[in-house]
N, C-alpha and C positions, 0 to 999 in steps of 0.2 A: 268346779271342774276337777277331775281326778285322772291325770295322765298316767298311763302305764309306763313304768320304768323298765320292767323286765318280766318275762314269763319264764318260769322254770318248773319243769314237771307239770303238776296240776295247779301251780300257784301263780297268781298275778300279783306283782309288786307295784304299788302305786302310792301317790300322795295327793292330798288336797291342797290346792293353791292358796287357800285362805284359811289357814289353821294356825295353831300355836307355833311359837318360834323355836321351841326345842326340837332339834333334828330327830326325825323319826320316819318310818315307812309303814304303810298298811299292806297287809297280805290277805288276799282273798283266795279261797279254795271252794270246791263244791260243798264242803261241810260247814264252812263258816268264814269268819274274818278275825284277824289278829292285828295288833299294832306293836311295833318294836321301837324302842329308843335306840338311837345310833351312837349317842355320846352320853357320858364318857366311855361307856362300854355298851355292847349290844345286849339289851335286856327286854324281856317281854313286858309290855305295858298293859295289854288287854287281850283277852282271847274269848271269842264267842263261837264255840263249836268245833274248833280244829283239834284233832287228836294230839295227845302229848307227843307221840313219836314223830308226827309231822311238825310240831313246834320245834323239836330238836333239829330236824332236817333244815327247816327254814332258818333257825338261828345260826346254825353252822354255815349255811350259804351266805347269809348277810355278813357274818363275821369274816368270811373269806373275801367277800367283795370289799369290805371296809379295809382289810389289810392290804389288798391289792391297790386300792385307791391311795392309801398312805404311802405305799412303796413308790407309786408313780410320783406323788407330790415330793417325796424326799429325793428321788432321782432327778426330777426337774430342778429342784433347788440346788442340788450339787452341781449339775451341769451349768446352770446360770452363774454360780460362784466361780467355777473353773473358767468360763468364758470371760467373765468380767476381769478376772486376774490376768488372763492372757491379753486382753485388750489394754489393760493398765500397763502391763510390761511393754507392750509394743509402743506405747507412747514415749517411753524412755530410750528406745533403741535408735 
């Protein structure tokens, strides 16, 4: 099974549910398919037919999505710490 995560321009971003553990995403276009590692940095793992200029567009898009995800995780972590501190202080009032 390969659920679509996102469609952007001519590209379909998807993953296979039973594949290796290292985090990555596959990208399909009319010209071919590529695979990108997501950690520790966004890197091209495999390309079959996608033009170099499109690889750059895709890599930039994935990089932006990863940064956005990281910002959300950090914000949620900060909010949870703030809330737990407030709850802890309220116990002593």
